[in-house]
N, C-alpha and C positions, 0 to 999 in steps of 0.2 A: 496574813500580813501583806500589805501592798509592797510592791517593788518600787521603792522611791526613785531609783535610777530610771525606770521605765516612765514613771510619771514626769520626772524632770525633763526627759528628752521630748516628751509630747508637749509639755508646757513651753519649752524653749522653741519648739517648732511653731506653735501658735503665736508666741511673742515675735518671732522673726517674720511671720506672715503679717502680723499687725503693723510692723514697721513698714512693710511694702505697701499695705493698704493705706497707711497714713500718708504715704507719698502720693498715692492716687487721690486721696481725699483733698489734697491741697489744690487740685486742678479746679478750674471753673467748670460748670456744668457743660458749657459749649465745648471746651477743650477736651473734656473727658469723653463726651459722646461722639465727637468728630472722628476719633481714632478707635476702630474696632479692637485694637490690641489692649486698650485700657479696659474696655468692658469685659473682654474675655479673660484678661488677667485677674480682674477683680472677682469675677464669678468663680474662677478656679480657686483663688486664694480663700475666698469665703467658704466654698464647698469643702476643701481639704481641712480647713481650720475647724469647721463644724464636725467633720469626720474624726478629727483628733480629739475633740471634746467627747465624742461618743466612745472612742477608744479608751480614754481616761476613765470615763464612767464605767464601762464594761470591765476594765481591769480591776477597778475597786470592788465592783460587785462580785466578780469571779473570785478574787483573792480572799474576800470575806465570806464567800459561800452563801450569798444572799439570794441565790436563785438564778434563773436564766430568763432574762427579759424576752418577751415575744417580739416586741417592736422597739425601734430606737427610742421612742418617747417613753417607753416603760423603764428604760435605764434612768432617765431623769426623774421620773416619778418615784422609783425605788430609792434613789439617793435623797430625794426630798423626804420620803418617809423615814429615812435614817438620820435626818437632821442636817443634811448638807445644804439644802436650799429652802427658801420660803415658798409658799404657793405661788406668789407673784413671779418669783424667779423660775419656778417650774414652768409656768405659762410662757414666760419669755424664751426660755431655752427650747421649749417645745415648738414655738414659732420659728426659731432658728432652724430646727431640724426639718420642719415643713418646707422652709425655703430651700434647704439643701436637697430635699427630695424633688422639689420642682426643678432645680438646676440639673439634677441627674436624669430625671424621667420626663419632665415637661419643659425641657430646655428651650423649645421654640416659643414658650409663653413668657419668658423672662424679658421684661422691658428694661432697656438701658437706664431709663429715668429711675426705676425702682432700685436698681443696683447703685446708682449714684446717691439716692436718698439713704440707702443703708450705710454707705460710706460716711455720709454726713452726720447721721443720727444714731447709729447703732454699734459702732466699733467697741464702745465701752462695755457692751454686753459680754464680750469675750473676757474682759478684765474682771467683771463680776463673777463669772464662772471660775476663772483661775483663782481669785481670792478665796472663794468657798472651798475649792479643792486644797489650796495651800493651808487654810485654817484647819481643815479636817484631817490633813495627812502629814503636814510638816510641823505644825505648831503643837499638836497633841501627841505625845509619845505613846499613848495607849491605843491609837488607831493605826 
C-alpha cells in the first residue's frame, strides 16, 4: 500500500514548482533569455520536478512490490503496464526524463530557447502525470 502522505508531499512540491514556472512562462522570450537567472531557475525547477515524478513512480512501484526498475524510464513503463498511463503518456513522460538527464549530465548542451519553449508548451505535461497518479492512488480505495 502506498504512503499517501509521501505522495501528497511530492505532488505539492511539483505543484509549487509549477507555480514558479508559470511566473517565468509569463515573460517574453527576450526578457527570459536576457537574464541567466531565469534560465537557470527554470532548468532547476524542471529538473527537480521531474525527479519528484520519478520519486512518486518509484514509491508506488516499491510499495506494491512490482519490481526494481533498472532505468528511470522503466519506472514510467512499469506504471503504464499497471494501467496508470497510456502509451502516449509513457512516451511523453519518458521524453521529460530524457530532458532531465540532459540537464544533469549534458548541461552544456541545453539551449535557453529550448527551455523557454518547454515553459510555453509543456508545463501541462506535469498536470497530466499528477492527474494519473491521483486517479490511481487517491480516487480508488483498492490501490
